[in-house]
N, C-alpha and C positions, 0 to 999 in steps of 0.2 A: 283753809278758811275756817277750820274749827277751832280758831283762837281769834279774840277780837281784834288783834293786829294784823292777823292775814285776811280777815273779814274786810276791815277797814280799807287795806291795800286794794281789794279786788273791788269794793263797791266804789271807790272814789278814783280808780283809774279808768281813763276813757276807754271804752270798748273799741275794737276794731271798725274802722269806718272804709266802706266802699269807696271806689275811686270816683272823684267828681269830674264833670266837664271842666276843663281849664287848670285842673290840678298838673303839677309837672310830673312827668313819668316816675314811677319808683324804680329802685333797682331790683336787681333778681333776688336778692336776699331779703330784702323789704317785701317783695311779692310772695316769696316763699313763707316768710314769718306770717303774712297777711293770713294766706290760705289755711295755714296750719292752726291759727287762732280762730279766724273766720267771725262774722256777724251772727248774731242771734236771730234766726227766722222766726218770725211770728206767726205761729199756729191758732187755729181756733181755740184750742184748748188753753194755751198761754194767755190769749186775751180774756178767756173766761175766767180763768184764775185771777188775773189781775183786779178784774171787776169785783169778783166775790171778796177778795181780801180786803179791798178797800171798804166795800159794805159793811163787811163783818167787824172791821176794825173800828167803824164808826158806831156801829150796833153794839159792841161789848165795851167802849170807851167809859162808860158810866154805869156799867153793871157791877154790883157789888156782892150780890148774896149767893149767886151760883156761878159755875163755870160759864165762862164765855163760849159762845158757838166758835166751831172750829172748821178745818178744811182738811179733805185727804185727797192727795193726787195719786191716783192708781193707774195702772196699764202695764203691758207686757215691757219686758227689757229693751232698751233702745228706742223707746217710744218718746224721749224728751222730757221725762218728769223731772230729773234734778236740774236739767236747763230751766224749765220753766220756775222752779223752786228759787233758783238762784236770781233769775231776772226780775221776779217779784221782789225779793229781798234786796236787791241793789236799789230798785225802783222806790221802795219804801225808806231805805237809809239816806237817799239823795232828797227825798221830798223832805225828810225831817231836817237836814242840812240847810235847804232854802228856807224853811220856816224858822227854824232856830239855828243860825249860824253860831259856830264856835267863836267865842271872843278871843281876838289877838293874845298870843302868849298864854293861853289857858292850856292846862295840862289835865284838865278834867273833862274831856268830851263826853256827852252821852252816848249810850250804846241803844241805839233803836231796835237793832235787829241782832238775833242770836242764832246761830247754825250749829246744829249738833247732828253728829252722827250715831245711831245706834251701833254699838261695838257687837260684833259676833259673840253668841252666847251671852248675851247682856243680863246682868244681874241689876237689881235696883240699885245698888251700891256702884256698881262700875259707870250705870248710865249717869247718876247724879254727879259722879266725879268726872264725867265729860262735861256737864253743865258748869262745873266748878272750873275746870281747866279752860274752857272758853274765855272766862272773863280774869283768868289767873288768881282764883281766889285759893289761898293755902289750904292744903288737904295733908294731913298726917295719916300714917297708918293706924293710928289710936283712935282717930275720930269715929264716930258712929255714923251710920246712914242718917239718922235723925239730925246730928250735928251738923253735916254736910248740907243736907236740905235746908236747914234754917239758914245757914249762910248764904246758900244760893238764892233763896227768897228774898233774903234781905238785900244782898248786893244786886240782883237783878232788878228790885223794885228802885232802889237807890240810883241805879245808872239809867232808868228810865226806859228798860226794854219793853218795846211795844209790840214785837212780832218775834215770835220763836218758831224756827224751821226745824223740824226733825225728819231727818233723811233714813231710808233703809228701815223703815218701820215694820216691814214684813218679817225681820229678822225677831220679833217678838212672838212668843207662843204662850197665850196665857193658859193654856191647858197644863202648863207645866208649873210646878211651884214657884221657879225663880221668874218665869214668864209672868205669872200671875202677880207676883211682887212688883215687878217693873211696871206692868200695866198699871197697878193702883198707884205706883209713884207718879207716873204721868197725869192720873186724874188728879192726885192731889196737888201737883204743881199747876195744872189749869185752873184750879180753885184758888190757889194762893198768889198767883202772878197776876198783875192787870195787864195781860198781854193775850194776843190771837195767837193761837197755835195752828200751824199748817204742817201735816204730816206728807211723806212721798213714801211709796214703796210699790213692790211688782205684785200686781194683781191682789190688792188687800183684800178684795171681797172673797177670794177664794181660801184665805187663809184663816186660822183660828180667831184672828183678831175681831170678827165681827159674829163670833157664835158665844153662847153662853150669857151670863148676866153682865159680865164685863163687855162683852161684845155689843150688847143691847144699848148699854150706857154710852158706848162710843157712836154706834150707829144713830142714836138719839140726838146727839149733838154737833154730828159732823155732817157737813154737805159733801158729796162725792164729787171731784172733777176728774173725768177719765182722759188719759193721754193716750188713745189707741191709734193704731194704725190708721192713716188717712185713707178713705175711700176713693176709688178713682172717679166715682161720681156720685154727686149727692144732688137728687132732683135734677135740674137743669144746670148745676154748678159743677164744675171739676176740682174740688179742692187740692187733690194731689198736683195737678198740672199748674195750679196757681202758686204753690210752695215752690214748685220747679222753677217757675219763672222768677220768683223773688230770688232765689239761689242763683240762677244765671245772671240775673241784673247786678249782683253783688261780686261777681267774678272780676279779676283784674289780670285779664289775659289779652295780649296784643292782636291776636288773630282770629278769635273766636268770633262766630257769626251768631248774632242774637235770633233765638227762636230754634236753635239747634236742639237743644235738651228738652224744651216742651214736646218738640215732634216725637220725642223717644219716650213720652210719658207712659204708654203701655208697657214698655220694655223695663223702665225704671220701676215701675209699680210691681212687676212680677219679680224684678231682680231683689227688691227691698221689702216686700210684703207690705208696702205702705208705711213702713217705719220712718219717722223723721230723722232720727239718729244713724240709722244706716244710709238713708238717701244722702245727707249732709257728708257722711264720711265717704261715701263712693264718689261725689263730685269733687270734693276738696282733693281726694287722692288723685284723681283724674287731672285736676289742674296743676297739682305740683308736678305731676310727670310731665304734662304739656310744656312747662316752663322748663324743666330740666332737659327735655329732648329737644327742646328748641321749635316744636310745632305751634307752640302757644295758642291751641285750640283743643276743645273735646269732641272728640268723635265716638261713633258706636264702638270702634275698634278700641280707643282708648278707655272706655267703660269696662268692656269686656276683659281687659288685660288686669283690671284691678282685682284683686283678691280680698273678700268682705269678710265681716266677722261670720264664725260658724253659723250663728242663728239665721243670719240673712241667707247664707251659701245654702243651708239645708232647705229653705223655701224657693229657692231659685230652680226653675226648670228651663233651661236653654231653649229658645225659639229657634225653628228650623232656618237656616240661611236660603236666601234665595239667590 
């Protein structure tokens, strides 16, 4: 998805859909593929991000003199940051297509969204080269950073890029010379491109990105959206249990009894530390196992047998069986 062609395929391909009443039953292979891809579960952070992006894009649409306000999606690993970023980007892309459909036979479709990964050990030149690669802008080894940046700003503006998504932003360290230059490049791009910038990274507020003069500039322009672990309870609400219910409703298992997974909410919260990424992976793997072994349902035993990511497993403390 770090090229326009790949992003366009992602954004315009219908996401997996849960089974609907009256639909013909899917084959085993179809159901395995479905649970492998699965649906995007709408979390509070995802809803908040979508609302904020829409608002800031309108706010910055006619702003000319200074950098437009931006957003930072932060949180621990496996909290759903990249999923939220991609979901919002897809929504923006499809909204643009509905408003401005591509004329039949046209070979020059607008590119409303750009998705860029910060490479490990990024320098200003390697990062701007990633921006160029996304839209297929030719770059030679003889080109200077300034020349590539000018080409990127010209092409992105001509292509109508409205939303720039920058993932893995925690890889930048403005305390180093190369990191400071890269941070300055991003600031330059926010001032030269007529687009809203959204960044995502692991625990961004704990990194050097928010320190010093450059950090103060970023903090003064960016709204923070936290994709943290979901609490078991929030006042009278049970947000983690609500998400489990949404995931269970999206399963495609022939013998699974509704309400089974929400009943195990305390266990699932302990097992995953409330992380949405770990939770969906646990339930998807259990569903795939249930299809393969023919049980067609998820039980506590099925969940216990799934080996999760190391981060989730280090937080898990097995409960005593009765």
